[in-house]
N, C-alpha and C positions, 0 to 999 in steps of 0.2 A: 504494500500500500504506500503510495506516494504521500509525502507531507508537504503541502503547499501553504504559502503565506499570502494572505490578502488582508488589506486594512481599509476600514472606513475611517475617515479622519475629518476633523474640523480645524480649519485655520481661521485666523482673524487678522486684523490690522493692528498696529501698535496701540491704538486707542480703544480696542475691543468694540468697535462700533459696527463692523461688518463681519459676517460669517460666510465661510465657504465650506461646503461638504463635498467630499470626493471619495473615490475608491481607487486603490492601487495594489500592485503586487510587490512594490519596492518603495516603502515609505521614505526612506532616506533620499533616494534618487528623486522622488516626486517633490519633496520639500526643496531640494536644490533647484529643480526646474521652476518651481513657483518663485523662489527667491531671485533667480536669474531672469525671470520673465520669459522663459523658453516657450517656443511655440508661436506665440503671438503677443506682441507688445500691447495689444488692445484687449487681451484676455481679461476676464473678470478679476482674477487674482493679481495680475499686473496692474490693472487700472486702480484697484483699491488697496494694493499692498498687502494682500492677504497671504502672508507667508509665515505667520507665527502659529505653530501647532499648539492647540489647547486641549485636544481630545483625540483619542484613537482607540479603535477596537480591532482585535485580531480575529481572523476567520481562516479556516483551512479549505473552505468551499466557496468558490467564486459566486455561485448563485445566491448563497446566504449573504455574502458581503453586499452584492448588488441590491438584494431585497432590503437589507438594513439601511443602505444609503438612501434608497427611495423613500423608506419609511421616515427617516429623520428629515429629509428634505420637505416632506409634507407638513411637518410640525410648525406650530407658531413659534415665534422667537422666544417666548417665555419658556416653552418646553425644552427648546434647544439649550437655553441658558441653564435650566435645571439639570440637564444631562451633564453639561460641563462642570457645574458646581458640585455634582455628586462625586466626582472623581478628582477634580482640580479646583477646589474652592478659592484658591488664591489666583486662579487664571495664570499660573506660571507658563511661560513659553517652553514647551517640551522638546524643541528642536535638538538641543544638545543631548538630551536623554536618548533620543532616537539615533542620533549620529555618533554617539559614543564619546 
């Protein structure tokens, strides 16, 4: 049985005023891409500087990860904040934790 890694993650800007929810199989690489504005300088994360990781969840099944991403994206802002607060009440930026 193969062991795969997928992550649903939430990033924010420095002021914690904008949230971005995404899914990836390489969280460290994806955070780098967000920080560097890779792909498109006009992307949502580049435009609003959403490259500070405040929450992530690990999955071994891509379908489960995508399902969770879609679920969180449908939530109101208050519920998303409650999710972040439940594991990261200080809203620490977790980028260094992920990148080692």
